[in-house]
C-alpha positions in Angstrom: -1.5 7.8 -22.0 -2.7 4.4 -20.8 -5.4 4.6 -18.1 -4.2 4.0 -14.6 -5.5 0.8 -13.0 -7.2 1.6 -9.7 -6.5 -1.2 -7.2 -8.2 -1.1 -3.8 -6.2 -3.2 -1.3 -7.7 -4.5 2.0 -5.7 -5.5 5.0 -6.7 -6.6 8.5 -4.8 -6.5 11.8 -1.6 -5.2 10.2 -0.1 -1.8 10.7 2.8 -2.1 8.3 3.5 -4.3 5.3 7.0 -3.9 3.8 6.1 -5.0 0.3 3.2 -2.7 0.1 5.5 0.2 0.9 7.6 -0.9 -2.1 4.4 -1.3 -4.2 3.5 2.3 -3.4 7.0 3.6 -4.3 6.9 1.8 -7.6 3.3 2.9 -8.4 4.1 6.5 -7.6 7.2 6.4 -9.9 5.7 4.5 -12.8 2.1 5.9 -12.7 0.6 2.7 -14.1 -1.3 1.8 -11.0 -3.2 3.9 -8.4 -3.7 2.4 -5.0 -6.3 2.9 -2.3 -6.6 1.1 1.0 -9.2 -0.2 3.4 -7.4 -1.0 6.7 -9.3 -3.2 9.2 -7.7 -2.5 12.6 -8.8 -1.9 16.2 -7.0 1.5 16.4 -6.2 4.1 13.8 -3.3 2.5 11.8 0.0 4.5 11.5 0.2 3.0 8.0 -2.4 5.7 7.0 0.3 8.4 7.3 2.6 6.5 5.0 -0.2 6.0 2.4 -1.0 9.7 2.5 2.7 10.6 2.0 2.7 8.6 -1.3 -0.4 10.5 -2.4 -2.8 7.6 -2.1 -6.0 7.3 -0.1 -6.6 5.1 2.9 -9.5 4.5 5.1 -9.6 3.0 8.6 -12.4 0.5 9.2 -12.7 -0.4 12.9 -12.1 -4.1 13.4 -11.5 -6.3 16.5 -10.2 -9.7 15.7 -11.3 -10.9 19.2 -14.8 -10.4 18.0 -14.3 -11.6 14.5 -17.8 -12.4 13.4 -19.3 -9.2 14.7 -16.5 -7.1 13.3 -16.8 -8.7 9.9 -20.5 -8.0 9.8 -19.9 -4.3 10.8 -17.1 -3.9 8.3 -19.0 -5.4 5.4 -21.4 -2.4 4.7 -18.6 0.1 5.2 -16.4 -1.6 2.7 -19.3 -1.9 0.2 -20.0 1.8 0.5 -16.3 2.7 -0.2 -16.2 0.4 -3.2 -19.5 1.8 -4.6 -18.2 5.4 -4.0 -14.7 5.0 -5.5 -15.4 2.2 -8.1 -11.9 0.6 -8.2 -11.0 -1.5 -11.1 -9.8 -4.3 -8.8 -10.4 -5.1 -5.2 -7.4 -7.0 -3.7 -7.6 -8.9 -0.4 -4.6 -10.2 1.4 -5.5 -11.9 4.7 -8.5 -14.0 5.8 -10.1 -11.4 8.1 -10.2 -8.8 5.3 -10.6 -11.0 2.3 -13.9 -12.5 3.4 -15.8 -9.2 3.9 -13.9 -7.6 1.0 -14.9 -10.3 -1.6 -18.5 -10.2 -0.4 -18.6 -6.4 -0.5 -16.9 -6.3 -3.9 -19.3 -8.8 -5.4 -22.3 -6.8 -4.0 -20.8 -3.6 -5.3 -20.4 -5.0 -8.8 -16.6 -4.9 -8.9 -15.7 -7.3 -11.8 -12.1 -8.0 -10.9 -11.7 -9.4 -7.4 -8.3 -10.6 -6.3 -7.0 -12.4 -3.2 -3.4 -13.2 -2.3 -3.5 -16.4 -0.1 -0.8 -15.8 2.4 -2.3 -18.1 5.1 -2.9 -21.2 2.9 -3.1 -24.3 5.0 -3.8 -22.7 8.4 -7.4 -23.8 8.6 -6.5 -27.1 7.0 -4.0 -28.0 9.7 -5.4 -26.1 12.7 -9.1 -25.3 12.2 -10.5 -27.6 9.5 -14.1 -26.7 10.3 -13.5 -23.3 8.8 -12.2 -24.6 5.4 -15.6 -23.9 3.9 -15.0 -20.2 4.4 -11.7 -20.5 2.5 -13.7 -22.2 -0.3 -16.2 -19.3 -0.2 -13.5 -16.7 -0.5 -11.9 -18.5 -3.4 -15.3 -18.9 -5.1 -16.1 -15.1 -4.7 -12.7 -14.1 -6.1 -12.2 -13.9 -9.8 -8.4 -14.4 -9.5 -6.4 -16.1 -6.8 -2.7 -15.5 -6.3 -0.8 -18.3 -4.6 2.6 -17.4 -3.2 4.0 -20.8 -3.9 3.3 -24.0 -5.9 2.5 -25.8 -2.7 0.0 -23.2 -1.7 -1.7 -23.6 -5.1 -1.8 -27.4 -4.7 -3.4 -27.1 -1.3 -6.1 -24.8 -2.7 -6.8 -27.1 -5.6 -6.9 -30.2 -3.5 -8.8 -29.0 -0.4 -10.7 -25.9 -1.5 -11.7 -27.2 -4.9 -10.3 -24.2 -6.6 -10.0 -24.4 -10.4 -6.4 -24.7 -11.6 -6.8 -21.9 -14.2 -8.1 -19.5 -11.5 -4.8 -19.5 -9.6 -1.7 -17.7 -10.5 1.6 -18.3 -8.7 3.4 -15.1 -7.9 6.2 -15.5 -5.3 6.8 -12.8 -2.7 9.8 -10.6 -3.3 12.2 -8.8 -1.1 14.5 -5.8 -1.6 18.0 -6.8 -2.7 19.7 -3.6 -1.4 20.1 -4.8 2.3 21.8 -8.0 1.1 24.3 -6.2 -1.2 25.9 -4.4 1.8 28.9 -5.6 3.8 27.7 -6.5 7.3 31.0 -7.7 8.7 31.0 -5.2 11.6 27.4 -6.1 12.5 28.3 -9.8 12.3 31.2 -9.4 14.6 29.0 -7.6 17.1 26.4 -10.3 17.0 29.0 -13.0 17.5 30.3 -11.2 20.5 26.8 -10.6 21.9 26.0 -14.3 21.8 29.6 -15.5 22.6 29.9 -17.3 19.2 33.6 -16.3 18.4 34.7 -20.0 18.6 31.4 -21.7 17.5 31.1 -23.8 14.4 28.7 -24.4 12.7 26.4 -21.6 13.8 23.0 -22.8 13.0 20.1 -20.3 13.0 16.3 -20.4 12.9 14.1 -17.3 12.6 10.5 -18.1 13.4 7.8 -17.7 16.0 8.2 -20.2 18.9 5.1 -22.3 18.0 4.6 -25.9 17.2 4.1 -25.2 13.5 7.7 -24.2 13.2 9.2 -27.5 14.4 11.6 -26.3 17.1 11.2 -29.5 19.1 12.6 -31.4 16.1 15.5 -28.9 15.8 16.4 -29.5 19.5 16.4 -33.3 18.8 18.6 -32.7 15.8 21.0 -30.6 18.0 21.3 -33.5 20.5 22.4 -35.7 17.6 24.8 -33.1 16.0 26.6 -32.1 19.1 28.1 -35.6 19.5 30.3 -35.0 16.4 30.3 -31.2 16.4 31.0 -30.1 19.9 31.4 -26.5 18.9 28.0 -26.3 17.3 25.7 -23.5 18.4 22.1 -22.8 17.5 20.3 -19.5 17.7 16.5 -19.5 18.1 15.4 -16.1 16.9 11.9 -15.2 17.8 9.2 -15.2 20.5 6.1 -17.2 21.1 3.9 -19.2 23.5 6.0 -22.3 23.2 9.2 -20.7 24.7 8.9 -22.2 28.2 8.3 -25.7 26.8 11.2 -25.4 24.5 13.6 -24.1 27.2 12.6 -27.1 29.4 13.3 -29.4 26.5 16.7 -27.8 25.9 17.5 -28.4 29.6 16.3 -32.0 29.4 18.8 -32.6 26.6 21.5 -30.7 28.4 21.9 -28.4 25.5 22.0 -25.0 27.4 25.6 -24.4 26.3 24.7 -25.0 22.6 21.3 -23.2 22.2 20.6 -19.5 22.7 17.1 -17.9 22.6 17.7 -14.5 21.3 14.1 -13.1 21.6 12.7 -10.7 19.1 15.1 -9.5 16.4 14.4 -6.3 14.5 13.8 -6.7 10.8 16.6 -4.2 10.0 19.0 -6.6 11.6 18.0 -9.6 9.5 20.6 -9.3 6.7 23.4 -9.3 9.3 21.8 -12.0 11.4 21.6 -14.3 8.3 25.2 -13.5 7.5 26.1 -14.7 11.0 24.7 -18.2 10.4 26.8 -20.9 8.8 23.6 -22.8 8.2 19.9 -21.7 8.2 17.8 -24.6 9.5 14.0 -24.6 9.0 11.6 -27.3 10.2 8.1 -25.9 9.6 5.5 -28.5 8.6 4.3 -25.9 6.0 5.0 -22.4 4.8 2.7 -20.6 2.3 5.8 -18.8 1.1 8.6 -18.6 3.8 10.1 -15.1 3.8 12.9 -16.2 6.1 14.0 -18.9 3.6 14.2 -16.3 0.8 16.1 -13.9 3.1 18.6 -16.5 4.1 19.3 -17.5 0.5 19.5 -13.8 -0.5 22.2 -13.4 2.2 24.2 -16.4 0.7 23.5 -18.5 3.8 23.1 -22.3 3.1 19.6 -23.4 3.8 18.6 -26.8 5.2 14.8 -27.1 5.2 11.7 -29.2 4.9 10.4 -29.1 1.3 8.0 -26.2 1.8 7.2 -22.7 0.6 8.5 -20.8 -2.4 11.9 -22.3 -2.4 10.5 -25.7 -3.2 9.5 -24.3 -6.6 12.9 -23.0 -7.6 15.7 -24.5 -5.6 17.5 -27.8 -6.4 18.3 -30.2 -3.6 22.0 -30.7 -3.1 23.0 -27.6 -5.1 21.2 -24.5 -4.0 19.5 -25.9 -0.9 19.4 -29.1 1.2 15.9 -30.5 1.5 15.1 -33.0 4.3 12.7 -35.8 3.5 10.7 -35.5 6.7 10.3 -33.3 9.8 12.3 -35.2 12.4 15.4 -34.7 14.5 17.4 -37.4 12.6 16.4 -36.0 9.2 17.3 -32.5 10.1 20.6 -33.5 11.6 21.4 -35.5 8.5 20.5 -32.4 6.4 23.0 -30.3 8.3 25.6 -33.0 7.9 24.9 -33.1 4.1 25.4 -29.4 3.9 28.7 -29.5 5.7 29.8 -32.4 3.5 28.7 -30.8 0.3 30.3 -27.5 1.0 28.6 -24.5 2.7 30.1 -21.9 0.4 28.9 -23.6 -2.8 25.4 -24.1 -1.5 25.2 -20.6 -0.3 26.4 -19.1 -3.6 24.0 -21.2 -5.6 21.1 -20.3 -3.3 21.9 -16.6 -3.6 21.7 -17.0 -7.4 18.3 -18.5 -7.2 17.0 -15.9 -4.7 18.2 -13.1 -7.0 16.4 -14.6 -9.9 13.1 -15.7 -8.2 12.6 -13.7 -5.0 13.3 -10.0 -5.8 10.7 -7.3 -5.5 11.1 -6.5 -9.2 10.0 -10.0 -10.1 7.0 -9.8 -7.7 6.0 -6.4 -9.0 6.0 -7.6 -12.6 4.0 -10.6 -11.7 1.3 -8.6 -10.1 1.2 -5.9 -12.8 0.8 -8.7 -15.4 -2.1 -10.1 -13.4 -3.7 -6.7 -13.0 -3.4 -5.8 -16.7 -4.8 -9.2 -17.7 -7.8 -8.7 -15.4 -8.6 -5.3 -16.9 -8.0 -6.1 -20.6 -8.9 -9.8 -20.7 
């Protein structure tokens, strides 16, 4: 029997990661990989119970993101000790707060295969450029870097000076099961809840209410679209610090009858929510991957988006998605018009085909397993 590969994952400030649950289910079934976890959290994470149910080991490392530097320094020797004790074949970091101490600890512990998945590519570049040198350090300490999109890889090569051949692109994946179910009853309920029975097109956005996601531009697009589409209605699904500013902007444009802020929407409701939209509209200036875009496509919902994230690697403009040339109200409005003119049903169907090929969990699992095996045998 082939030796199991022991992968020690590190996570910070996160008490539940859906794809890691799927990873554990698959690893338990196939017995090719054994996982262990170091979880950097301020309180004992509930995720530990799930890890134990799957028969894997997990350790809580106390970590307070409000005191990031001190917490990293305190976490470093604990992480090193666990790595020396358990001798994993691979240490795999996922977020900035865990990847920096994890790569340092793994290097000091003599772990030869050190992976990071860069899920926050571009954050320091756009919002805190003085800290890019730490991204460069993490990349240098890692022996293999997984980018979740081609755009993420390009940013790392260009701004972090990462060698091209050190980076693999493995798209995130999602479970197909929730999108293979009929959500008609739930869709009807959502339309009644938000008084959308006579609305068309229903345009949805699922994202935090922050500047990065481009809601101001979507509001400007709505002010243009409503002139020729008086029944249009937009759902802003999410919460965030920009909400008061955005509500005031909606009022300034007199769009209260056309835009609804739904607040937080539970993840279990996402397939039905996406099926409620006639168009999914995304205006982020960058997305390392963009789960919501993959989810919308998986639901068969036509996507109009800036050219960002994983969909930019696999979707074709005008067939499986509508890409807009810039992040502006007029460009987004023209994108929605193009989608309506091209045909929503056709774009949605082609987009679903792409998502089922490129963004399934099976594809993601095979990508990571290939990288793990290559690291151990190469």
